[in-house]
GUFIKOL-48299 format. One record per residue (C-alpha): residue number from 1; residue in one letter; x negated, y, z. Coordinates in steps of 0.2 Angstrom, whole numbers. Example, Ala and Ser with C-alpha at 12.3 -4.5 7.8 and 13.67 -1.06 7.14 Angstrom:
BEGIN
   num   residuo      px      py      pz
     1         A     -62     -22      39
     2         S     -68      -5      36
# end
This chain:
BEGIN
   num   residuo      px      py      pz
     1         M    -392     469     334
     2         I    -404     471     320
     3         K    -420     473     331
     4         S    -417     458     343
     5         F    -420     440     346
     6         F    -415     431     328
     7         L    -403     418     337
     8         T    -395     432     346
     9         K    -392     441     329
    10         W    -386     426     321
    11         L    -374     423     335
    12         L    -367     441     333
    13         T    -366     441     315
    14         A    -357     423     316
    15         M    -344     429     330
    16         R    -341     446     320
    17         W    -337     435     304
    18         L    -325     424     313
    19         Y    -317     438     322
    20         E    -313     447     306
    21         T    -308     432     297
    22         I    -295     427     312
    23         L    -289     446     312
    24         N    -286     448     294
    25         G    -279     431     291
    26         S    -267     430     306
    27         G    -263     449     309
    28         M    -263     445     328
    29         Q    -269     460     340
    30         A    -286     463     340
    31         S    -289     458     358
    32         Y    -282     440     355
    33         A    -293     438     340
    34         I    -308     442     350
    35         V    -302     429     364
    36         L    -298     416     351
    37         T    -316     419     343
    38         I    -324     417     361
    39         F    -314     401     363
    40         V    -320     394     347
    41         F    -338     398     349
    42         T    -339     393     367
    43         L    -331     376     363
    44         A    -343     373     349
    45         I    -358     378     360
    46         R    -352     366     373
    47         C    -351     352     361
    48         L    -369     355     355
    49         T    -376     354     373
    50         V    -365     339     379
    51         F    -378     327     372
    52         G    -392     335     383
    53         D    -379     335     399
    54         I    -375     316     395
    55         K    -395     313     395
    56         S    -397     322     411
    57         R    -383     315     420
    58         K    -389     297     415
    59         S    -406     301     421
    60         S    -400     306     438
    61         L    -389     290     440
    62         Q    -404     280     435
    63         M    -415     289     447
    64         A    -403     286     461
    65         E    -403     268     456
    66         I    -422     267     458
    67         Q    -425     279     472
    68         P    -427     265     486
    69         D    -442     257     475
    70         L    -449     274     473
    71         D    -448     276     493
    72         R    -456     260     495
    73         I    -471     265     483
    74         M    -473     281     492
    75         K    -475     274     509
    76         K    -485     260     503
    77         Y    -498     271     494
    78         A    -496     286     505
    79         N    -515     288     507
    80         D    -518     285     489
    81         P    -509     299     479
    82         Q    -517     294     462
    83         R    -511     275     464
    84         M    -494     281     470
    85         N    -492     292     455
    86         K    -497     278     443
    87         E    -485     265     451
    88         R    -471     278     451
    89         S    -474     282     432
    90         K    -475     262     429
    91         L    -458     259     438
    92         M    -450     274     429
    93         K    -456     268     412
    94         E    -450     251     417
    95         K    -432     257     421
    96         G    -431     270     407
    97         V    -431     285     418
    98         S    -437     302     412
    99         T    -438     316     425
   100         L    -439     329     410
   101         S    -421     324     406
   102         G    -413     332     421
   103         C    -420     349     416
   104         L    -413     348     399
   105         P    -395     357     402
   106         L    -405     372     412
   107         L    -418     373     398
   108         I    -403     374     385
   109         M    -390     384     395
   110         M    -401     398     402
   111         P    -407     404     385
   112         L    -388     403     379
   113         F    -382     413     394
   114         F    -393     427     390
   115         M    -390     426     371
   116         F    -372     428     374
   117         I    -374     443     386
   118         N    -384     452     373
   119         A    -373     447     359
   120         F    -357     452     368
   121         R    -365     468     374
   122         A    -371     472     356
   123         W    -354     468     349
   124         S    -346     479     363
   125         N    -356     494     359
   126         E    -353     492     341
   127         Q    -334     493     344
   128         M    -338     510     353
   129         L    -347     517     338
   130         S    -332     512     327
   131         L    -320     519     338
   132         L    -329     535     338
   133         L    -330     535     320
   134         T    -312     531     318
   135         M    -306     544     330
   136         D    -316     557     320
   137         Q    -309     552     304
   138         D    -291     549     308
   139         P    -287     551     328
   140         T    -270     542     325
   141         K    -278     527     319
   142         G    -291     529     331
   143         I    -278     528     345
   144         E    -270     514     336
   145         L    -287     505     336
   146         F    -290     508     354
   147         S    -272     500     359
   148         Q    -278     485     350
   149         Y    -292     482     364
   150         K    -279     480     378
   151         F    -278     462     385
   152         F    -265     459     398
   153         W    -270     470     413
   154         I    -287     476     405
   155         L    -286     491     396
   156         N    -301     489     385
   157         I    -308     472     383
   158         W    -325     478     379
   159         R    -327     487     396
   160         P    -329     478     411
   161         D    -314     471     421
   162         N    -317     480     439
   163         L    -311     493     450
   164         S    -325     506     445
   165         S    -325     506     425
   166         S    -316     518     416
   167         A    -306     511     400
   168         V    -316     523     389
   169         L    -334     527     388
   170         T    -338     545     394
   171         G    -350     556     384
   172         E    -363     554     397
   173         Q    -361     534     396
   174         F    -362     535     377
   175         W    -377     545     377
   176         R    -386     534     390
   177         T    -382     519     379
   178         F    -386     525     363
   179         A    -400     538     366
   180         L    -409     533     382
   181         T    -409     515     383
   182         K    -423     509     371
   183         S    -415     492     368
   184         T    -398     499     363
   185         T    -403     515     353
   186         V    -390     518     340
   187         D    -402     513     325
   188         K    -402     494     333
   189         F    -385     489     328
   190         I    -378     480     313
   191         F    -364     492     312
   192         Y    -375     507     311
   193         A    -385     499     297
   194         E    -368     495     288
   195         H    -361     514     290
   196         Q    -378     523     292
   197         Q    -375     537     280
   198         V    -357     543     288
   199         L    -363     539     305
   200         D    -379     550     303
   201         E    -367     563     296
   202         L    -356     562     311
   203         L    -370     560     324
   204         L    -379     576     316
   205         R    -363     586     317
   206         M    -360     581     335
   207         G    -378     587     341
   208         F    -383     568     344
   209         F    -396     569     330
   210         V    -406     584     325
   211         K    -415     586     308
   212         D    -433     593     306
   213         A    -439     603     291
   214         A    -442     587     281
   215         G    -425     581     284
   216         V    -429     567     295
   217         L    -416     564     309
   218         S    -420     560     327
   219         I    -411     560     344
   220         A    -408     577     352
   221         E    -418     581     368
   222         D    -403     591     375
   223         N    -386     582     376
   224         A    -375     598     380
   225         A    -369     600     361
   226         F    -365     582     360
   227         L    -355     581     376
   228         A    -344     595     371
   229         S    -341     586     354
   230         Y    -338     570     361
   231         E    -325     576     373
   232         T    -317     585     358
   233         I    -316     569     347
   234         M    -312     556     360
   235         G    -301     569     370
   236         P    -284     559     365
   237         C    -291     542     371
   238         I    -299     549     387
   239         D    -284     560     392
   240         A    -272     545     389
   241         Y    -281     535     401
   242         K    -288     548     413
   243         G    -287     541     432
   244         Y    -285     523     427
   245         V    -297     510     430
   246         N    -301     497     416
   247         G    -295     481     426
   248         Y    -294     474     443
   249         A    -308     462     445
   250         I    -297     447     441
   251         L    -310     440     429
   252         P    -325     441     438
   253         I    -315     432     453
   254         L    -309     419     441
   255         A    -327     417     435
   256         G    -333     414     453
   257         A    -319     402     456
   258         T    -322     392     440
   259         S    -342     392     443
   260         F    -338     384     461
   261         L    -327     371     454
   262         L    -339     366     442
   263         S    -353     365     454
   264         W    -342     355     466
   265         V    -336     342     450
   266         S    -355     341     446
   267         M    -360     336     464
   268         Q    -347     322     465
   269         Q    -357     309     456
   270         Q    -373     313     464
   271         N    -365     311     481
   272         K    -358     294     477
   273         A    -374     288     471
   274         Q    -383     294     487
   275         Q    -369     285     497
   276         Q    -372     270     489
   277         K    -391     270     493
   278         P    -390     273     512
   279         E    -408     268     514
   280         A    -415     283     504
   281         D    -427     295     513
   282         K    -420     313     515
   283         N    -436     319     510
   284         N    -436     310     493
   285         P    -434     321     476
   286         A    -416     315     474
   287         S    -411     321     491
   288         Q    -420     337     488
   289         A    -411     339     471
   290         A    -394     335     480
   291         G    -399     350     494
   292         M    -403     362     480
   293         G    -386     356     470
   294         K    -378     360     486
   295         S    -386     378     487
   296         M    -381     381     469
   297         M    -363     377     472
   298         Y    -363     394     483
   299         I    -376     404     474
   300         M    -368     402     456
   301         P    -351     409     460
   302         I    -360     424     467
   303         M    -371     426     452
   304         S    -355     424     441
   305         V    -345     437     450
   306         F    -360     449     450
   307         F    -364     446     431
   308         C    -345     447     426
   309         W    -342     463     437
   310         Q    -356     472     427
   311         Y    -354     466     409
   312         D    -338     468     397
   313         A    -322     458     399
   314         T    -327     448     383
   315         F    -342     439     392
   316         S    -332     436     407
   317         I    -319     427     397
   318         Y    -333     417     389
   319         W    -339     412     405
   320         I    -324     406     412
   321         V    -319     397     396
   322         S    -337     389     397
   323         N    -334     384     415
   324         I    -317     376     411
   325         I    -322     366     396
   326         A    -338     360     407
   327         V    -326     354     421
   328         C    -317     344     409
   329         I    -333     337     401
   330         N    -340     332     419
   331         F    -322     324     424
   332         I    -324     312     409
   333         L    -343     309     412
   334         N    -340     305     430
   335         K    -328     292     425
   336         T    -337     285     409
   337         L    -356     286     413
   338         P    -359     274     428
   339         A    -352     260     418
   340         A    -363     265     403
   341         V    -379     266     414
   342         E    -375     249     421
   343         R    -374     242     403
   344         D    -391     251     399
   345         K    -398     243     414
   346         Q    -393     226     410
   347         K    -400     227     392
   348         R    -416     233     399
   349         E    -417     218     411
   350         A    -412     206     398
   351         K    -425     213     386
   352         L    -439     211     400
   353         I    -434     192     404
   354         K    -435     190     385
   355         E    -452     198     384
   356         R    -458     188     399
   357         N    -453     171     393
# end
């Protein structure tokens, strides 16, 4: 969208460019070009964030390694919090452990999560504007365009894959999206800026816009005229899929399942580290983090199903692909990182011995 966070705008612009390049260059169906675009961007984002993930995982392994020493410091200086914090910081500095490293993936992934939500919503709404414009200019081309949005069981990839969404936006839904929701009013979109003149003429004729004496357009207060016009223009698409749901909630379920798998895989290395340190106290930070991780293993799948039920199928596809790539990365890191951490530990110890001598 034009009037949104600049990184979201860049993301949307880049995705639109790649999608159009794939579509024009390959001649494949639009929905498959969309999925390929999502895969490419998801893979690129995961590759960029993997370095922060490696740093975080290394920090977790190092923290588990020194946890018994931290426990002893906590017990020894239980009555002197200032000295305890000083000794903890000294030990962690000597061992090259940073507590902030564990927050890196969350700090990176959460903004990306909301950026992708907003980018996919904007892209979806732009496609609905494009469909309306095409249906008005040439209904045959409009129906052909709409048929390109089918993806396996999903009738319209730009709508949610659930048991309550229709394949086509109703007039009321279009009005709520582009007239009543401040963050998505029609002037917020790149597509509108690119086709402003023709869209202004169409929306004025439909009763979405009204013109004052000075010729300035504004959104109409009454939507009755617009709803009637919308039903006329979009009628062929609406009638063709009347009574059909857009999907069967398969993608939200897959999103929840892959989120659970990702959480489970992420917990494996942490569990191994704890088993190797039986003397660790259940009240220490590492144990508390493990407990939080187990809670998230059940919370994240529920959140995934909730978000993917509500948002367009494109976002669900992104979330599933992102989870699958992350699972593969975690399997690799679980196999390789312990050895890398051990090598780093040996190097630090050798350096300390050298400095002392």
